[in-house]
C-alpha angles and dihedrals in degrees: 000000000000121000095252090054091051091061097039112116098179111152095005119131121224131188113203119187115210085014100146101078142014121003093352091056091048092053092045089054091050093052092046091051087057092051106265121145111231139222109190119192135175140140090267102061094184091064090052091050092053093047092045091052092050094046091049086071088071087070103258134112118257138190125194120204137172116236141159104210090211090064113083094199093053091047092052090047092055091051092047093048089050090054092046092050101038107013094229147046117219103162135030122187112191099203106139110115147152140189140205127203120215138122112271093245091051101040109124116227092235090058093046090050093049092056096044094045094048100042103033110017091043089054090051094047095050094043091050094048096044093041091062088066097036094055096062088046089056090223140071145138122223117187117187119197107225124161140228082252087072092058101057145005126268134228118269092261089069108068109181105114093155091058093048092047094047094050091047086053091051089055093051091044090052094052095046095045089050088057093046099046102035087095087064092051091249115142115210118192140154137222117214109198122197122208113338119164104244138148089271099045106031096094093051091046093051091052095048103026100131095040091052094047092053089061096048112083092206088054096224142081125252114283139212094278104032096098097043096083094046092050094046092048094052092043095050139071087260088081098045091121094044119089136146089026129138110212108203116210104180110120090255096304093138096037 
């Protein structure tokens, strides 16, 4: 198979949680540009509808759905609607996420739970639901969006222990699920982004811009296209012998 064919996603079907804005939208665009049909879901359905309409212009089919990834029934409904509309699920990108900033000794349990349930439990619920259809297909690609925050601790000025713990959990979940589902020819990998200006991170980046840039060898933040290649690689046949891997996209921050 030639290299272009390895990366071709024509006719594949991808579910992307939190796919309407930010990093999810960027990865959705990358997959669509390589031919994948898209199912975008998030709590704010109207955002998904707008993104789906725009991405349809690339020439692929799209479906926009509302979903809270913490809700098992809504997760199962998204998967079922995907099967009803497209008849298959080839790719799942678990991208929906949230954070909460508070000192460890002051963090309220409800805020801790919200972060863990969204970032980690949501990843489990969607993987479980999509996997039930991927296993009979004998193929599938699951891409979990972790973070460099899940690979190390942070200085005291950054108080978001729930986020760090959840993303560390996503990394461990990715590696274990890869071991469990390799027998079904399902590749499970993670992407660990560094600092990308998004709706969730832009305030922190503005406050610490120069300090962050000093620790990034490439001396810049992630841009509008820097996750596309990673997502396409892990979603395509080019990564058929890659599983349980964490692909770091951080400009060298953790080097």
